[in-house]
C-alpha positions, 0 to 999 in steps of 0.5 A: 804175388808181384814178380821180382825176377824177369828174364831178359825177354820178359823185362824188355817186353814189359818195358817196351824196349828190345832185348838188344837194348838190354844187351847193349846196356849190359855191354856198356856197363850201364845195366848189368843184371844182378843174376844169371842162370846156370846156363848164363841167361840174364835175370833181372831183379827188382833193383835192376828194374828200378835202375832201368826205370831211372835209365829210361827216365833220364833218356826221356829227359834227353840225356845220352847213355854216357851222361846217364852212366856218369850220373848213376856213377856219381855219389851225389846221384839221387833217383828221387830228383830224377822223378821230380825233374821228369814230373815237372817237365810232364806237368809243363807238357800237359799245360802246353798240350791243353793250350794246343787242344783249346786253340785247335778246338777254337780253330775247328769251330771257326772252320766249321762255320767258315769264319775267318782265322786271324794270322795271330791265331795261326801263329799261336797254334804253330808256336804251341805245336813247336812247343809240343816237340820233344824236350821243350822246356817252357821259359818259366821252367827254365827260369826256375831251373836257372834260379836254382842253379845260381845259388849253387856253390862254385864247386858244385857248378864246376862239378856239374859242368865237367860231368856233362857236355853242354848242348843246351846251356839253360836246359842241360844245366838246369836238368843236371841240378835237378837230378843231383843233390 
């Protein structure tokens, strides 16, 4: 039978985070455990684990804890859209990694036969390496997100702008729209 209640150490260990992180999330009101033992120990339910998954997903998308808290308190917050946004970004990252692998394999072949490597090849590899950095969104995905944002009513646009400080306009606004209804 699947587990439905975890002690703080169990949940932290299984999720690859620290107990201290869960304490911090509790302290700032981001993830308050649903239950406690008579001795005051935190117990996390399946609903808490689902909420933690959303927090970790939003963190991976580059949002601060304050921004995540704002999202989760917003009545328009839709967890399904967070998963969809994360999935879109993972798909883009896979495409970039596959391109990088292909370029590196070609480079390996050239080097193993002492062939000359063009500067264009080196530039392409360096660009792909940069694109593999955390939170990179391809221009195509950013364009898709901008187009989606363009059709929003002004009221929704201003609501989104108030919710999050804009660090990278194209990426942040697009991700905001993807995770709010």
